C-alpha positions in Angstrom: 23.1 21.9 1.3 22.9 19.2 4.1 24.8 16.1 3.5 23.4 12.8 4.4 24.3 11.0 7.8 26.6 8.2 7.4 24.2 6.4 9.9 20.4 7.0 9.5 18.6 7.9 12.7 15.1 6.4 12.9 12.3 7.6 15.4 9.9 4.8 16.0 7.7 3.0 18.1 8.5 -0.8 17.9 5.0 -2.1 18.3 4.0 0.2 15.1 3.4 -1.5 12.0 4.3 1.5 10.1 7.3 2.1 12.1 8.1 -1.9 11.1 8.0 -1.1 7.6 11.1 1.6 7.9 13.0 -1.5 10.2 12.5 -3.8 7.3 13.6 -2.0 4.5 16.9 -1.1 6.4 17.7 -4.4 7.7 17.1 -5.7 3.8 19.3 -3.0 2.3 21.8 -3.8 5.0 21.9 0.2 6.0 23.5 1.3 9.2 21.0 3.1 11.2 20.3 4.0 14.8 16.6 3.4 16.6 15.0 6.2 18.7 12.0 4.4 20.7 9.6 7.2 21.2 6.5 6.2 22.8 3.3 7.3 21.3 0.9 6.1 23.9 2.7 8.5 26.6 2.3 11.1 24.0 5.9 11.5 23.5 5.6 12.9 19.9 3.4 15.9 21.1 6.5 17.4 23.0 7.8 20.7 21.7 11.3 18.9 20.8 9.6 16.2 18.7 7.5 18.4 17.0 10.8 20.5 15.5 11.2 16.9 13.7 7.8 16.5 12.3 4.9 18.9 13.0 2.7 16.5 12.6 3.7 14.8 15.9 4.1 10.9 14.2 6.3 8.2 13.9 8.1 6.8 12.1 10.3 10.0 11.0 13.6 9.6 9.6 16.6 11.9 10.1 18.6 11.6 6.6 20.9 14.7 7.6 21.3 16.9 10.4 18.3 18.7 10.6 16.4 17.0 7.4 14.0 14.7 8.1 11.5 12.4 6.3 8.2 11.5 7.9 5.5 9.5 6.9 6.3 5.6 6.5 5.6 5.0 3.0 7.5 8.2 1.9 10.3 6.9 3.8 10.5 3.3 2.0 10.3 5.5 -1.3 13.5 7.3 0.0 15.4 4.3 0.9 14.8 2.2 -1.8 15.3 4.8 -4.3 18.0 3.0 -6.7 17.9 -0.2 -5.4 15.9 -3.3 -7.1 13.0 -2.6 -4.0 11.8 0.6 -6.4 11.4 -0.7 -10.2 13.3 1.1 -12.8 10.1 1.0 -15.2 7.7 3.9 -15.2 4.8 1.9 -15.3 5.6 -0.7 -12.8 6.8 2.1 -10.2 2.9 3.5 -10.7 1.5 0.0 -9.8 3.9 -0.1 -6.7 2.5 3.5 -6.0 -0.9 2.2 -6.4 -0.8 -0.7 -3.8 1.5 1.8 -1.4 -1.6 4.3 -2.1 -4.5 1.7 -1.4 -2.5 0.4 2.0 -2.9 4.0 3.5 -6.2 4.7 2.2 -8.2 1.3 2.2 -6.3 -1.4 4.6 -4.4 0.8 7.2 -7.3 2.5 8.7 -9.2 -0.5 9.2 -6.6 -3.2 9.7 -4.5 -1.0 12.0 -6.6 0.7 13.9 -8.8 -2.3 15.0 -5.5 -3.9 16.1 -4.9 -0.6 18.1 -8.2 -0.8 20.1 -8.0 -4.4 20.7 -4.5 -4.6 21.8 -3.8 -1.2 23.5 -6.9 0.2 24.9 -8.9 -1.6 27.3 -11.4 -4.2 27.2 -14.2 -2.2 28.1 -13.0 1.2 25.9 -15.7 3.1 24.4 -14.0 2.7 20.7 -14.7 -1.2 21.0 -18.0 -0.2 19.3 -15.9 0.9 15.7 -14.8 -2.7 15.4 -17.4 -4.0 13.6 -17.4 -1.0 11.1 -13.1 -1.6 11.0 -13.8 -5.7 10.5 -16.2 -5.0 7.5 -13.9 -2.5 5.4 -10.8 -4.5 6.7 -12.0 -7.8 5.3 -12.8 -6.1 1.9 -9.6 -5.0 1.8 -7.8 -8.2 2.4 -10.4 -9.9 0.0 -9.2 -7.7 -2.6 -4.7 -8.8 -1.5 -6.1 -12.1 -1.9 -7.9 -11.8 -5.2 -4.6 -10.1 -6.6 -2.3 -12.6 -4.9 -4.3 -15.7 -6.3 -2.2 -15.0 -9.4 1.1 -13.8 -8.6 3.8 -14.4 -5.8 4.0 -10.9 -5.0 2.0 -7.5 -5.5 4.0 -6.2 -8.5 5.7 -7.5 -11.6 7.7 -10.8 -10.6 9.4 -9.8 -7.5 9.5 -8.3 -3.9 8.8 -4.5 -3.8 8.2 -1.8 -1.3 4.5 -2.1 -1.9 4.9 -6.0 -0.5 6.9 -4.2 2.9 3.8 -1.5 3.1 1.3 -4.0 2.9 2.9 -6.8 4.9 3.4 -4.7 7.9 -0.3 -4.6 9.4 -1.3 -7.7 7.6 1.1 -10.2 9.3 -0.2 -8.9 12.5 -4.1 -8.6 11.8 -4.8 -11.4 13.7 -4.5 -8.7 16.4 -7.3 -6.9 15.7 -9.4 -9.9 15.4 -8.8 -10.4 11.8 -9.1 -14.4 10.6 -5.9 -14.7 8.6 -6.8 -18.6 8.0 -9.6 -17.2 5.4 -6.9 -16.1 3.1 -4.6 -18.7 1.6 -3.1 -16.4 -1.1 -1.7 -14.1 1.5 -0.9 -16.9 4.0 1.3 -17.9 1.0 2.6 -14.6 0.4 3.5 -13.9 3.8 5.7 -16.7 4.1 7.6 -15.6 0.8 8.1 -12.7 2.4 9.4 -14.2 5.2 11.8 -15.9 3.4 13.2 -12.8 1.6 16.8 -11.8 2.5 17.3 -9.7 5.4 14.0 -10.5 7.0 13.5 -9.3 10.6 10.5 -10.3 12.7 8.4 -7.1 13.9 
């Protein structure tokens, strides 16, 4: 049976919000890790060597033992948070954490993160600019859901900071790079301030 490494290894791209999630939690947990920078824009996730680690050819990927890897940012968050305050003990509260993590991946990230990618990493005359109006429409819908929820509480689930907050913070705090006007969302801005004040917080 594979044994966990004494130091995790993260294959990630520093400019990626999904990879930032993993870095932020590792830092806040005080866990030792090494960062292997992978440039997805140069298709470094599509090399035969990388595809042996993650056949889906994406970052982040976490090495947890020799020959054993965990892909997908939110799966990594769950793996690292198990047994810590970032993953609640109560069954119903855990389901709520998952609810918001699924929301992030299906209703938030595909619009907020993709708009950011197009505006930040593609040329200004790229054909994908035509996608931005729809991405903004759907992204604003997700941000409005978050704003309404955060108007009643400090964090997304229960009374404390959890991996649901980490998952949603990653791309929300850089949503302006995708053309979203964050000053329209005072509750979100207050929430982001609370996250930045958490112990062990590191910027993207």
